[in-house]
Each structure stands twice: as C-alpha cells, then as structure tokens.
C-alpha positions in Angstrom: -24.7 -2.8 12.9 -21.1 -1.4 12.6 -20.6 -3.8 10.0 -23.4 -2.7 8.1 -23.4 0.7 8.4 -19.7 0.3 7.1 -21.5 -1.8 4.1 -23.9 1.1 3.5 -20.7 3.4 2.9 -18.7 1.3 0.4 -21.9 1.0 -1.6 -22.9 5.2 -1.2 -18.9 5.2 -2.9 -19.6 3.1 -5.3 -22.4 4.4 -6.6 -21.1 8.1 -6.2 -17.8 6.5 -7.8 -20.0 5.3 -11.2 -21.9 8.8 -11.1 -19.1 10.5 -11.6 -17.8 8.2 -14.3 -20.8 9.2 -16.4 -20.6 13.1 -15.7 -17.3 12.8 -17.0 -18.0 11.0 -20.0 -20.8 13.1 -20.8 -19.5 16.5 -20.0 -16.2 16.3 -20.9 -16.8 13.7 -24.2 -13.5 11.8 -23.1 -14.7 9.0 -26.1 -12.8 11.5 -28.3 -9.8 11.1 -26.3 -6.7 9.6 -27.4 -3.6 8.1 -25.8 -0.4 8.3 -27.1 2.5 5.5 -25.9 4.8 7.1 -23.3 8.3 7.9 -24.4 10.3 5.4 -22.3 13.8 6.9 -22.7 12.8 10.2 -21.7 11.2 8.9 -18.3 13.8 6.4 -17.7 16.5 9.6 -18.1 14.1 11.4 -15.6 14.5 8.4 -13.3 18.1 7.9 -13.4 18.9 11.6 -13.1 17.0 11.8 -9.9 18.8 8.6 -8.7 21.9 10.8 -9.3 23.2 9.3 -12.7 25.3 12.4 -14.4 25.4 10.5 -18.2 21.4 9.6 -17.7 20.9 10.0 -21.4 23.3 7.6 -22.9 22.2 5.1 -19.9 18.5 5.5 -20.7 18.8 5.0 -24.1 21.0 2.0 -23.8 18.3 0.3 -21.3 15.6 1.2 -24.1 17.5 -0.3 -26.5 18.2 -3.4 -23.9 14.5 -3.8 -22.9 13.3 -3.8 -26.7 15.7 -6.5 -27.9 14.8 -8.4 -24.6 11.2 -8.2 -25.1 11.3 -9.3 -28.6 13.3 -12.1 -27.8 11.3 -13.0 -25.3 8.1 -13.0 -27.1 9.5 -15.5 -29.5 9.5 -18.0 -26.9 6.6 -20.9 -26.2 6.0 -22.6 -23.4 5.8 -26.1 -23.4 3.9 -28.1 -20.7 
C-alpha cells in the first residue's frame, strides 16, 4: 500500500512538472530566449576572491588562459583502442 502511494505521488509530481514546463513555454515564450557563453574569468575571479586570494583578477586571467590552452591541446588527441 505504501509503495503504491509513493508511486502515485511520483506520477503526480511528474505530470505537474510537465504541465509547468508547458505553461512556461506558452506564457513566457521561452522559445525566444537566448543564452550567452559564461564569462569564465569573472567567475574564476569571484571564486578566488571568495577563498581569500588578494590578486584574484590576475590569477583568474592566468587560469583561464591555462585552461584554454589545455583544452585546445587535449581536443587534438586521438584515443586508439
């Protein structure tokens, strides 16, 4: 009995979520929203400053440069089985 009740509650939540998504797309016209690329340097600066780094702006710039170079190098590698 308890398992059936939990299952019914989950189904109700699932359908409520689907209905909410439908209303969001209809009423707020989410099809016209656009997303931008996050500013990784600014995010890194905030995280570093929050952890007590005084020169967070300089360190964030260096970190973003390092990760960009690393991702460029790693994306060129081919893994063979």
